C-alpha positions in Angstrom: 4.3 2.2 16.0 4.9 -0.7 13.6 2.1 -1.8 11.3 -0.2 -4.5 12.6 -0.2 -7.6 10.6 -3.1 -9.5 12.2 -6.5 -8.8 10.7 -8.1 -9.5 14.1 -6.6 -6.4 15.6 -8.5 -4.2 13.2 -12.2 -3.5 13.0 -14.0 -4.6 9.8 -14.1 -1.0 8.7 -10.4 -0.6 9.3 -9.7 -3.8 7.5 -11.6 -2.6 4.4 -9.8 0.8 4.5 -6.4 -0.9 4.5 -7.5 -3.3 1.7 -8.6 -0.3 -0.4 -5.2 1.3 0.1 -3.6 -1.9 -1.1 -5.9 -2.2 -4.1 -5.2 1.5 -5.0 -1.5 1.0 -4.8 -1.8 -2.1 -7.0 -4.0 -0.3 -9.6 -1.6 2.7 -9.8 1.5 0.4 -10.0 0.0 -1.7 -12.8 -1.2 1.4 -14.6 2.4 2.6 -14.8 3.7 -0.8 -15.8 5.9 -1.2 -12.7 6.5 -4.6 -11.1 6.2 -5.1 -7.3 10.0 -5.6 -7.2 10.6 -2.3 -9.0 8.3 -0.5 -6.7 10.0 -2.0 -3.7 13.4 -1.0 -5.0 12.4 2.6 -5.7 10.8 3.0 -2.2 13.3 1.2 -0.1 10.6 -1.2 1.1 10.9 -5.0 0.7 9.2 -7.0 -2.0 7.3 -8.8 0.8 6.0 -5.5 2.1 4.7 -4.5 -1.3 3.2 -7.9 -1.8 1.4 -7.8 1.7 0.1 -4.3 1.0 -1.4 -5.4 -2.3 -2.8 -8.7 -0.9 -6.5 -9.3 0.0 -5.6 -9.1 3.7 -5.5 -5.9 5.7 -1.9 -4.8 6.1 -1.0 -1.7 8.0 1.1 1.0 6.3 3.2 3.8 7.9 2.8 7.3 6.7 6.4 7.3 5.5 5.8 4.1 3.4 2.7 5.7 2.0 4.7 8.8 1.1 7.5 6.8 -0.6 5.0 4.7 -2.6 3.1 7.8 -3.7 6.4 9.5 -4.8 7.5 6.4 -6.7 4.2 6.2 -8.5 4.3 10.0 -9.2 1.1 10.8 -7.4 0.1 12.9 -4.4 -0.2 10.7 -1.3 -3.9 11.8 -0.9 -4.6 10.1 -4.3 -3.8 6.7 -2.7 -6.3 7.4 0.1 -9.1 8.5 -2.2 -11.5 5.7 -3.2 -14.0 6.9 -5.9 
C-alpha cells in the first residue's frame, strides 16, 4: 500500500505520529551532518521523499523506507519511532 500524502486521510493522532517520525529523521540526519540529498542517495529514496518526510505535513512512510533510513543513519529502526 503506497503512503498517503493527504493529511485529511489521517486522524489528528496519526498526523502527529507521522510528523514526529519526520522530525526524528531530520534530527538524526542533522546530528550526523548529512544533507537530505546524501540521505536520499544512500537510501535509494528521492530527494523529494526525504523533504516530504521532514516537512511539517504528515507524510506516510513504508517500513522498507524506514529501515533504509535507519541503516543510513546507523540507528536501529525503533530509535526513529521513539519520541522521548
